[in-house]
N, C-alpha and C positions, 0 to 999 in steps of 0.2 A: 181511090188509092193509087199511088204511084207504082209503076212497074219497077221492081227491084232487080238490078242486074244479077245474072246467075254466075258470074265469074267469081273465083275465090278472092281476087284482089281488085280493089277499086281505086280510082284516083280521087284525091281530096279536092273538092271544088273551092274556088275563091269565095270566101264568106265575108271578108273585110269590106265594109261599106254597105252591107245588106242590113235591113231591119231584122229584128229577132225572129219574127214570124217567117220571113223569107229565108233566113238562114236555116231554120228548122226544116222547112219544106225542101230546100235544096239538099241538105244532108240526108233526109229521109229518102229522097228520090235516088240517091246513090247507094243506099243501104248502110248508112252510117248513123251513129248516135251522136247527139250533141250535148255538151255539158258546159256550164258557165260557172267556174269556181268563185267569181266575184259577185255572183247574183243568185242568192238562195231562192228567189221567186222566179227563176228563169222560165218555168213553164207558163207563167202568166205574162211575161214580158212580151210586148207587141211592137212598139215603135222605137225601141232603143237600137242604136247602130253598133255593129261589131267593129272594134278598132284593132283587134289582134286575134290571131288564131294559131293553134298548134295541133297537128302538123301543118306545115306550109302547103299552099295550094300546089297541086300537081304531084304530091307525094303518093306513092302506091302503098296502101295499107290493106290488111285483111278486111273483108266485109264484116259488118257489125262492130267495127272499131269505134272508139270514142274520139271525137274531135272536140277540143277545148276552145272556147271563144271567150273573149273579154270585151266588156262594154265601156270600161273606163281605163285611162292610162294610169299606170302605177306611178309611184314617186320617182322622180328623175327620168321619166320616159318621154317627156315632151308634152304635147298638147299645146294648143295655141295660147291659152291664158288670156287675160284681159290686158290689152296694151294701153288703152286710153283711160284717163281718169274718169271715175264714175261719180256723179253728183247725186246725193240722195234727194228725194222729193220730186215733185212734178217739174217739168220744164218751165222756164219763165214764160210769162205771157198769159194767155187764157182767152176766154170768150170776150168779144167786144161787141158793143151795140152797133147795129148797122146805122150808118148816117144817111140823112136825106141827100138825094141827088140835087145839085143846084137846079133851081127852076122847077122842082117837083110840085105839082099842084096839091098833092096830099102829103101832109106831114106824118112822120112816123109817130105812133102813139107812145107816150112815155110809159115805162114799165113800173 
């Protein structure tokens, strides 16, 4: 178990960029509770990355306060999106048969 600070106020850590499990551990270490409004299965989330948080990092809040994190950008909030055209299906090409080297004494057996 993490040692929880004994002060009545704690500073909110920076959680943006952390995976869900690391964000939970970091908040717990400061004596804070974590909640994700966009993720009902938040206690089971492991490898999703935090993209936004409230209150902001460095804010002083009472111990046992709730910090909200989001894992997806909302509408009109940005996010990179796909910039290049995507082609459906496998890429062109594929497996090719290895050809004999010139002057090879053994021929490749036909398949």
